[in-house]
Steps between C-alpha positions, in 0.01 A plus 500: 500500500832336439677544168575243240821386660652462156843586637474239771344228290711254308466137417628388841436663836795465735505662843874564483490653151754778442386862511594550135186599313597456136739272316671553163248282314192677642231522382470132410263425213561127507536277803833318533517158328299246701661231708472152353224286649497124528204267482203672662194321628168580336228618734127555485293773659138447599291795390253440784778487759671806354171693507428418864860573594481847342161577653569374853876507560602776259864392454747760380293791631753783545406823320785689668769281342701673229469361149761252386647385169545858381800704399610833645258682270204306637465310172473123461807352326481213254493162671346155488182668626475807282634655178478870420325517164246779452527830684462873450859555391555183295166390355461182301375526145139411427626192315692386808202564729269295281753218466536470877675189626423308182822370353463140384154544349156339544434127469601362162212395276726292278361191673232403754500622858539203731295537819712397798249587773187705564300664777128437511192716507440670834857617527640717222489254208829467321736273312871435514623421152821422315531644151679354200833630632450337839443835673249504786220752537209559734182559299227697679151583373234764548156406633239469225303786659789748472723438198844666524461614861766287670735438208516872415562596863784247518693612192444873559605496865802279433623762248463776758675308778784403265551861391494617862786261573375165632574152374184355343422204271458536125128533422317493167146510366459186288219366282469137400257229395417195709680287243826667613477314832595138565505313830827355624450135600580584862329842511387583853174662596459686828148518636393829664535338844858397417451133410730381221417246228570429135346750263243395240370657182174572683692720746644702214156545343363627833783751535452633148125526553563729800646768273384664180581406144508734201287457191793347314541236772803646678553535874667800658739442790801638681823302465761548772841348436636289786776672694836331467747395766452291812166602648519532879159648576358842592664772705333669793448872546680495834824356637771344286575157361760354737664271242557779247819693589394787273166554675616736774247786506170412675238489228266729692768771479595467133407813307415296190242305706375796703461705183321209336200617700467803273524298179245248625263783596534652152416173322277365778718192549318413821624139496860604572571222748778250560354218289511730197879526516774259403867445578715304259869415503657611173852494363628810324861589420612188686318594823210315663264731686134546584286715271169636625181524292151642525231272356133480410350833398156363416353681800585853392314792344130400513560126487522212740622149430141390432355808329415856607635603837270584789508866603653413835818382323748784533283693746490278809682196635324167480483516884483872572391562859487884479288479186273234651462698824405813307241307304358353821493822702339700222270217389650545156366857478845659468644320201843569359515697173593189302184329625265764362687628194550198278733527204373436148474131424645344186472122452861482381630717783264472795464800731820699516519877531652803666221715647529355852861382473705619798863379480540520878192285569557225245535152652610156378294192578667472841774696679845500344784588743713676239202709391411589858857618563510730195611851594477829307847456348399153377176623343680804353744266323216284372289796387791613281489164327125522441521856369762389247222338295367751250148491361647351181684232700184400682295482184761284326516251788121478526491402131691182593180376668326476162158608627229461239290782650661841431295652784665267753842584358441875512358487852800305625742751346308787655489328838872417512590858406274642773624254763860578398443870559332440835804299608741776400293773665451299819844358571706793376312724741638299795856613432678793336518334156828648376708295259753512213758710683784641291725803458473728200739795477563492873131490588319214671212385279228255593143408414200515729305205362178613665522835321628351173198269474249763609412347838634796703525875437849655465672529837790679659801312638760579763850356466771443759844396371755307703834329466503135598763280665438162343697308764329644806165600349540855633330789323644850513231751409574803286261750659524769233455261207126498433458529123499234229845620390784277612684682783857612434618290793385188320573590140868399502513200730757234407376176336350258749351771719139492618245772559126536492187711504191474716190620318164579655167605353211691661436205733812521712477143632556369147855521370741343256871486580722440198863392529758564228849373433755691295672313223706554189190529285308728735274457798284193529206421723592220740224512758145619559323504835129585519329610818129548542 
């Protein structure tokens, strides 16, 4: 297999690029300031067309392409797509994890909520309201048969995706009485088939009757604050947006989108498709640029937009020819494990478990080009992010869902912990999971994450040191330097010099090459290349 290509991957691929491997500002932890954008045209994406395109044409299919939008360490720098927030070395506090993206607060109850528009029964019923401050929110409800199932999934998953690093809307659990709602004179009502008309009080009554009401007459819902800026529509998981000068890495090659596969598998976000994304033009620090969001987490965990998910969701594509052929050829007598080992069912959670969860076999509702292109170095990066969530972190975030049934809450915590550990054990086995390289008293120290977390037994490593010409990319091996101690030839290099170490474990085809640069304050890691 090819390695990560971290040393060859930057934000722009140019055939005539110089041979120089590292620059003084490497490794970059923040992308350069974006170029200013002008007026961009909003676009729509048909979910049906996108689905057929992914199933039949498979755009962006190129699993051999190196990952893009990464620094020389193979990490994803901060950008309009992604922000490093919670990881193994710099974890967020429990308070920060629970707060998530919430900054401005839930809808104000200082005055009535004015209904601007609504979606009818048959689709996911919901309201768009303006509160007393004039702020807009999307209000979504649970089906009467399964209180909490969709609203809890939405707020819990949004907290996880925010902590992992993605841009998400502010989401809140809210409770209100019908008297809190008033119809705007021009409120629009969208029928399930898409027809638009003026909304009536009868429409509101029908929507409220489709959900449950507490004994004290309050309704539970999820409030999602409208995203600011100039909305220009969803992004696709392949190609680039031609009118955005900052969108230069094909989406199917972005590590933050390839690695998203792992996060979606963990939380069972099987509806990770183009229509559940959003691009908006924002202005920050005097610059206009496009910011990229993930949306709509109602179909996560054991939920779907309309109630409990079907078992197929997360286990097979909606049109899955290999699965269908197997069913046909075996007359259904060779079912998959998830078909015969159902997870415990909780009305507030649906069926969501870990017994048959296989991170490699998880599938979204239909093929996603970035997910299909994910390579072991992409999933290794993502697994580190998942493993950064401690049991305490997971429990605290689950509490945000405000489940009334403690059994549902405890089962979800247990399931997310077990799925987390399966992800770490699975994807760290694909590479030599060495990280946190540093020198202590002239000795190279590092952590084997697989061993540290108990997924692998202790192992022996072989090390080959080399000097490195940064301008030509030439390595000069030091054949007698095989221990973790820094060789004498490298111990007194002048500032600005480069050298490295190639480390192998028992499986010789897996290696990690670490590059160092000497400086006034010591030796810093400037590059990591993983081969598998």
